[in-house]
VOBA-1610 file (N, C-alpha, C; in pm, whole numbers, padded with zeros to 5 digits, always signed):
BEGIN
Unk+02320-05011+02060Unk+02237-04945+01962Unk+02264-05011+01827Unk+02157-05038+01756Unk+02173-05102+01625Unk+02235-05004+01527Unk+02296-05059+01423Unk+02361-04974+01320Unk+02258-04883+01252Unk+02134-04936+01226Unk+02029-04857+01162Unk+01988-04739+01249Unk+01970-04764+01381Unk+01934-04656+01472Unk+02044-04551+01479Unk+02170-04597+01481Unk+02283-04504+01487Unk+02286-04416+01363Unk+02261-04475+01245Unk+02258-04398+01123Unk+02143-04297+01125Unk+02027-04342+01173Unk+01911-04254+01181Unk+01938-04138+01276Unk+01997-04170+01392Unk+02027-04068+01491Unk+02130-03969+01436Unk+02233-04020+01370Unk+02334-03929+01318Unk+02275-03840+01208Unk+02179-03892+01129Unk+02112-03811+01028Unk+02032-03699+01092Unk+01965-03729+01203Unk+01888-03627+01275Unk+01980-03522+01334Unk+02092-03566+01389Unk+02188-03474+01447Unk+02245-03383+01339Unk+02280-03441+01224Unk+02333-03361+01114Unk+02229-03259+01068Unk+02104-03302+01053Unk+01998-03209+01013Unk+01984-03096+01113Unk+01991-03130+01241Unk+01980-03028+01345Unk+02095-02929+01340Unk+02216-02980+01318Unk+02333-02893+01311Unk+02323-02801+01190Unk+02280-02854+01076Unk+02264-02773+00956Unk+02160-02665+00979Unk+02047-02700+01040Unk+01941-02602+01069Unk+01992-02494+01164Unk+02065-02534+01268Unk+02120-02437+01364Unk+02220-02344+01295Unk+02304-02398+01210Unk+02401-02316+01137Unk+02329-02215+01048Unk+02222-02259+00982Unk+02146-02167+00895Unk+02085-02055+00977Unk+02033-02087+01094Unk+01973-01984+01180Unk+02079-01884+01223Unk+02195-01933+01262Unk+02303-01844+01306Unk+02348-01754+01192Unk+02367-01813+01075Unk+02412-01735+00960Unk+02307-01632+00920Unk+02180-01674+00912Unk+02075-01583+00869Unk+02043-01475+00971Unk+02073-01502+01098Unk+02041-01401+01199Unk+02161-01312+01231Unk+02270-01333+01163Unk+02387-01249+01182Unk+02353-01105+01143Unk+02376-01008+01232Unk+02337-00870+01202Unk+02397-00817+01072Unk+02521-00849+01043Unk+02582-00796+00921Unk+02518-00855+00796Unk+02478-00981+00803Unk+02416-01044+00686Unk+02268-01009+00674Unk+02204-00978+00784Unk+02060-00956+00782Unk+02021-00810+00768Unk+02118-00721+00765Unk+02086-00578+00756Unk+02001-00551+00633Unk+01887-00488+00654Unk+01801-00452+00543Unk+01707-00562+00497Unk+01720-00681+00553Unk+01632-00791+00512Unk+01506-00786+00596Unk+01392-00791+00529Unk+01264-00788+00598Unk+01192-00917+00567Unk+01147-00986+00669Unk+01076-01112+00648Unk+00928-01083+00630Unk+00876-01112+00513Unk+00734-01097+00487Unk+00695-01192+00374Unk+00567-01206+00352Unk+00517-01299+00251Unk+00451-01228+00133Unk+00478-01099+00115Unk+00419-01024+00005Unk+00500-01042-00123Unk+00431-01054-00235Unk+00499-01073-00363Unk+00484-00953-00456Unk+00388-00866-00432Unk+00367-00747-00514Unk+00269-00770-00628Unk+00205-00663-00667Unk+00100-00667-00769Unk+00147-00713-00906Unk+00273-00692-00940Unk+00322-00738-01070Unk+00304-00888-01085Unk+00318-00961-00977Unk+00299-01107-00982Unk+00152-01140-01008Unk+00062-01063-00951Unk-00082-01084-00971Unk-00121-01053-01116Unk-00054-00953-01173Unk-00084-00906-01308Unk-00074-01017-01412Unk+00017-01111-01393Unk+00037-01215-01494Unk-00089-01297-01519Unk-00173-01314-01419Unk-00298-01389-01436Unk-00423-01300-01432Unk-00409-01181-01378Unk-00522-01091-01360Unk-00493-00955-01423Unk-00469-00949-01554Unk-00430-00822-01617Unk-00537-00713-01612Unk-00663-00749-01628Unk-00770-00648-01625Unk-00784-00588-01485Unk-00776-00673-01385Unk-00786-00626-01246Unk-00667-00537-01212Unk-00550-00577-01262Unk-00429-00498-01237Unk-00442-00361-01302Unk-00491-00356-01424Unk-00507-00228-01494Unk-00605-00138-01420Unk-00712-00196-01369Unk-00810-00120-01291Unk-00744-00063-01166Unk-00667-00146-01097Unk-00597-00101-00976Unk-00496+00009-01010Unk-00420-00011-01117Unk-00314+00082-01154Unk-00368+00223-01181Unk-00492+00232-01224Unk-00553+00363-01251Unk-00618+00422-01125Unk-00611+00352-01015Unk-00679+00396-00893Unk-00588+00476-00800Unk-00648+00552-00708Unk-00568+00622-00607Unk-00489+00526-00518Unk-00539+00404-00499Unk-00466+00309-00417Unk-00326+00283-00472Unk-00313+00277-00603Unk-00183+00250-00665Unk-00083+00362-00636Unk-00133+00482-00616Unk-00046+00598-00594Unk-00042+00641-00447Unk-00089+00558-00358Unk-00098+00596-00216Unk+00036+00635-00156Unk+00142+00569-00194Unk+00275+00603-00141Unk+00326+00733-00204Unk+00299+00752-00331Unk+00349+00868-00405Unk+00295+01001-00352Unk+00178+00999-00291Unk+00119+01125-00242Unk+00180+01171-00110Unk+00258+01086-00047Unk+00320+01123+00081Unk+00437+01219+00058Unk+00452+01315+00149Unk+00571+01401+00141Unk+00689+01326+00204Unk+00808+01385+00198Unk+00929+01316+00245Unk+00920+01276+00392Unk+00864+01363+00476Unk+00851+01331+00618Unk+00756+01214+00639Unk+00644+01214+00568Unk+00546+01106+00581Unk+00603+00973+00531Unk+00692+00978+00433Unk+00754+00856+00381Unk+00849+00792+00482Unk+00874+00863+00591Unk+00959+00808+00697Unk+00878+00778+00823Unk+00750+00807+00819Unk+00664+00791+00936Unk+00602+00651+00939Unk+00630+00572+01041Unk+00568+00440+01050Unk+00416+00445+01048Unk+00359+00551+01107Unk+00213+00565+01109Unk+00159+00578+00967Unk+00223+00660+00885Unk+00178+00679+00747Unk+00207+00555+00662Unk+00326+00501+00679Unk+00366+00385+00599Unk+00280+00262+00627Unk+00224+00254+00747Unk+00142+00136+00779Unk+00019+00125+00690Unk-00024+00236+00631Unk-00139+00232+00540Unk-00102+00259+00394Unk+00007+00327+00370Unk+00042+00367+00234Unk+00139+00270+00165Unk+00177+00164+00234Unk+00260+00058+00177Unk+00208-00076+00228Unk+00249-00182+00165Unk+00210-00313+00214Unk+00299-00357+00329Unk+00427-00324+00320Unk+00524-00363+00423Unk+00599-00237+00464Unk+00560-00174+00576Unk+00618-00046+00615Unk+00771-00047+00627Unk+00829-00162+00659Unk+00974-00170+00674Unk+01046-00196+00542Unk+00970-00212+00433Unk+01030-00245+00304Unk+00960-00165+00195Unk+01011-00046+00168Unk+00945+00042+00072Unk+01006+00034-00067Unk+01049-00087-00103Unk+01094-00102-00241Unk+00975-00079-00333Unk+01003-00032-00452Unk+00899+00012-00544Unk+00788-00091-00564Unk+00820-00215-00570Unk+00721-00318-00597Unk+00624-00344-00483Unk+00646-00284-00368Unk+00560-00310-00253Unk+00493-00184-00198Unk+00506-00072-00267Unk+00445+00051-00217Unk+00303+00065-00268Unk+00228+00149-00201Unk+00089+00168-00236Unk+00001+00061-00174Unk-00127+00074-00196Unk-00223-00026-00150Unk-00244-00119-00268Unk-00189-00238-00259Unk-00191-00331-00371Unk-00288-00446-00344Unk-00293-00538-00436Unk-00383-00653-00429Unk-00377-00720-00292Unk-00254-00744-00247Unk-00236-00817-00122Unk-00275-00737+00001Unk-00289-00608-00012Unk-00336-00527+00100Unk-00476-00572+00142Unk-00554-00615+00045Unk-00691-00661+00071Unk-00703-00813+00069Unk-00631-00877-00021Unk-00647-01021-00041Unk-00549-01106+00038Unk-00462-01044+00114Unk-00366-01118+00196Unk-00235-01141+00124Unk-00129-01157+00202Unk+00005-01181+00146Unk+00004-01307+00060Unk+00058-01294-00062Unk+00041-01398-00163Unk+00148-01501-00180Unk+00250-01498-00100Unk+00361-01592-00120Unk+00316-01736-00135Unk+00221-01778-00055Unk+00182-01918-00055Unk+00066-01950-00149Unk-00017-01852-00181Unk-00133-01884-00266Unk-00115-01844-00412Unk-00009-01775-00450Unk+00005-01729-00588Unk+00042-01834-00693Unk+00098-01948-00657Unk+00123-02046-00765Unk-00010-02081-00834Unk-00004-02098-00965Unk-00125-02118-01045Unk-00209-02237-00996Unk-00143-02348-00963Unk-00218-02465-00918Unk-00293-02438-00788Unk-00241-02348-00706Unk-00311-02313-00581Unk-00429-02222-00613Unk-00407-02123-00698Unk-00514-02029-00732Unk-00632-02097-00798Unk-00608-02205-00870Unk-00717-02277-00936Unk-00800-02362-00840Unk-00751-02379-00719Unk-00819-02461-00618Unk-00870-02368-00508Unk-00999-02336-00511Unk-01055-02237-00416Unk-01032-02277-00271Unk-01049-02405-00241Unk-01031-02450-00103Unk-00885-02438-00059Unk-00794-02481-00145Unk-00651-02473-00112Unk-00606-02328-00100Unk-00648-02242-00192Unk-00606-02102-00185Unk-00660-02035-00058Unk-00780-02071-00018Unk-00835-02016+00107Unk-00754-02065+00227Unk-00715-02192+00224Unk-00633-02247+00333Unk-00497-02178+00340Unk-00450-02129+00225Unk-00320-02063+00220Unk-00335-01910+00227Unk-00447-01866+00284Unk-00472-01726+00323Unk-00514-01630+00214Unk-00563-01679+00100Unk-00622-01589+00002Unk-00758-01544+00055Unk-00778-01415+00063Unk-00908-01360+00102Unk-00981-01330-00028Unk-01069-01420-00068Unk-01139-01405-00196Unk-01249-01300-00185Unk-01321-01302-00077Unk-01430-01206-00059Unk-01387-01104+00046Unk-01353-00987-00002Unk-01305-00880+00086Unk-01425-00803+00140Unk-01423-00781+00271Unk-01532-00704+00331Unk-01475-00575+00392Unk-01559-00501+00457Unk-01521-00371+00512Unk-01407-00380+00612Unk-01389-00493+00676Unk-01281-00504+00776Unk-01144-00481+00715Unk-01126-00515+00587Unk-00997-00490+00521Unk-00975-00340+00504Unk-01078-00267+00478Unk-01067-00123+00452Unk-01049-00041+00579Unk-01122-00078+00683Unk-01120+00004+00804Unk-00991-00011+00884Unk-00901-00094+00838Unk-00768-00096+00901Unk-00699+00038+00876Unk-00725+00098+00761Unk-00665+00228+00727Unk-00766+00341+00723Unk-00883+00315+00672Unk-00988+00419+00662Unk-01061+00429+00795Unk-01002+00507+00885Unk-01057+00523+01020Unk-01095+00669+01042Unk-01144+00697+01161Unk-01175+00835+01199Unk-01047+00919+01207Unk-00933+00852+01222Unk-00804+00921+01232Unk-00743+00950+01095Unk-00801+00896+00988Unk-00749+00917+00853Unk-00767+01062+00812Unk-00669+01119+00744Unk-00682+01258+00700Unk-00772+01270+00577Unk-00902+01266+00600Unk-00999+01276+00491Unk-01113+01366+00535Unk-01167+01438+00441Unk-01278+01527+00472Unk-01412+01453+00472Unk-01415+01337+00408Unk-01539+01262+00392Unk-01530+01134+00474Unk-01629+01106+00557Unk-01629+00980+00632Unk-01630+00860+00536Unk-01564+00752+00575Unk-01554+00634+00491Unk-01687+00558+00489Unk-01736+00530+00370Unk-01858+00453+00350Unk-01822+00335+00261Unk-01816+00217+00319Unk-01770+00098+00247Unk-01851+00074+00119Unk-01982+00081+00126Unk-02066+00053+00009Unk-02035+00148-00107Unk-02016+00274-00077Unk-01986+00372-00181Unk-01844+00351-00235Unk-01749+00340-00145Unk-01609+00328-00186Unk-01580+00196-00257Unk-01651+00093-00220Unk-01632-00038-00285Unk-01659-00028-00434Unk-01758+00048-00472Unk-01789+00066-00614Unk-01679+00139-00689Unk-01606+00225-00620Unk-01495+00300-00683Unk-01377+00210-00718Unk-01362+00099-00646Unk-01248+00011-00671Unk-01290-00121-00735Unk-01414-00129-00779Unk-01468-00253-00833Unk-01381-00304-00947Unk-01330-00426-00931Unk-01245-00488-01032Unk-01282-00635-01053Unk-01407-00666-01031Unk-01457-00802-01045Unk-01583-00797-01128Unk-01628-00913-01174Unk-01748-00921-01259Unk-01873-00917-01177
//
């Protein structure tokens, strides 16, 4: 084996060992307790570029969706699946129905250079045009509401675009 191939092979082996060590360390139960893997960044991050939209959302019932739950409901996976963005992670910055509940998890599309590129942001899972399918994940016949969900009517209540 040539010296160059040996160096290349040893570099690959080292990279593999480092990656395996990282997986072992990160998957250790004691180190991973309480860690939830998700791509949500929270509405505060959106606010920096979209302050008017954030203010509109903040005044809406969606912003307070988690707050209206009683203590038992705040522990119910069924309730949390709609009243938070990440049911397993109810830290304050991720509760309620936030921007990413409709527009998709923002970890990859929130950098400014990505947001300025419509094609790139779409490739990185930004849902620019939200339709009824985003709403009916939570607004179903099983939802505790007296009024049936009507997308056209409800869409006007949350309008935050020009």
